[in-house]
N, C-alpha and C positions, 0 to 999 in steps of 0.2 A: 553525446554522453549517454551511456547506458545506465539506467536506474532500475534497481530491483527492489520491490516492496515485499516485505516478509511478515507473515503472521504465523498462526498455528496450523490451521487447516486449509487456508487459501480458498475459502468459500464465502468469506464475509469481508473482513477488514482490508486485507491486502488486495483482494479483487476490486473492492470499491475504490481504494486508494489509487490503484493503477488506472482504473477507468476514469476517475475524476481528474487525475493528473494529466492523462492523455488529452482530455477536453481542455483543461487549463493551458497546457503546452501549445495546443493548436491555436487557441485564442491569443496567446502571448508570443507566438512564433518562436518557441524554444526548440532548439535542435536536440531532441532527446529520443531515445528508444526506451520503452517502458515494458517491464515484465513483472510478474508477481509469482510468489511461491509460498509454500508452507513448510514449516519445520517438520510437521507430522502429518502432512497432507496425504490423502489417498488419491493417486493420480486419476484424472478424468472425472472427478465429481463436479456437478454443476454448482453454480453460485446458489446460496440459500434463497428460498422464495422471498423472504423479507428483504434481502439485499437487492433482488431483482425489482421488487415493488418500489423500494426507496430510490433506486437509481433512475427509474422512469421519471421521477420528479425533477431530475437533472438532465432529462432528455438523453439518457444513456441506456443502451440495451445490453444487459448482462446475460442474456439467454445463451449466447455462444461461449460463455466462459467455462473453462474446464480446469480444475485444480491441478497443480503439479507440485511435486516434492522438490525441495531445495536440493541442488546437486553441485558438484565441483565446477562443471561447465558454466552454470548460471553465475556462480560466485566469481569465477575467474574473469568472465567477460563483462562484469558489472564494474562501472567506475564509482558508483555510489549505491550503497545498500541501506535502505531505510526500513527499520523494524517498527512494529507497533508498540512494543514494550521493552523495558530495560532487560527483562529476562530473555527475550528473543536476542537482543544485542549480545548479551553475555555468552550465549551459545556460539554465535558467529564471530565475535570480535577477536578472540585469541589468534586466529589465523589471518584475520583481515583488518588489522588495526589501521586506522587512518581513513578507511572508506566505509565503515559501518557506524551508523548513528541511529538513535531512535528518531522517528519522524518528527516528534515534537522537539527533541533536542536540537535537531538540525534547523527547525523553524524558530528556535529561540523560546520555546514554551516548556515549562517544567511540569510535565505529566506524561502518563502513558495513555494510549488509546485502548479503552476497555473493550473486551470482547462482547459483542451483542448476541453471540450464538445462543439460541434457545430462548431469546427474548422476543418481545412483540415488535410490531412495526415502529412504534414510537421510540423504542430503544435503538433500533437501526437508524431512524431519522436523526437522533442525537449523535450517534456515532458518525454518520455521514457529514453532519454539520461540523463536528470536531475535525474530521479528516479534511474537509474542504477548506476550513479556516487555516489549518496548518499548511496545507498544500499551496495556498495562495502565497504564504510567506516563503515557502521553498521556491516557488516560481520567481518571486521577487529577488531572492538571494541569487538564484542561478542566472537570472537576467542581468544582474549587476556584475557578474564575473566575466 
């Protein structure tokens, strides 16, 4: 299964979500391919410093991450598109109904993942925890299918 995580700039939330879910998928032996993109990303940007710092606490190295803009090819090859907010979903869903969900919606949680961009490390830590908790539920759901 090809999973695409989408946020705004692809330097914080979707980058962290993809990295975290890759780790979870390996631990749970899920057969998935994971990518991330941003609706308004500037291609080639590194992950934010705070995201890099916070991911180290999960034994994940984000130094090699480079942002990419969402494009038709990414959308078409994705079996499941998980956005960080309902607003992101609204942009994508009209053309991709049935495979686009907010991350939390897919995990059975009623909320959005707030953007930590511009915040301090503690805001990124909170974001990473929310992502991790939701991603565990996604992994459980996919493991049961």
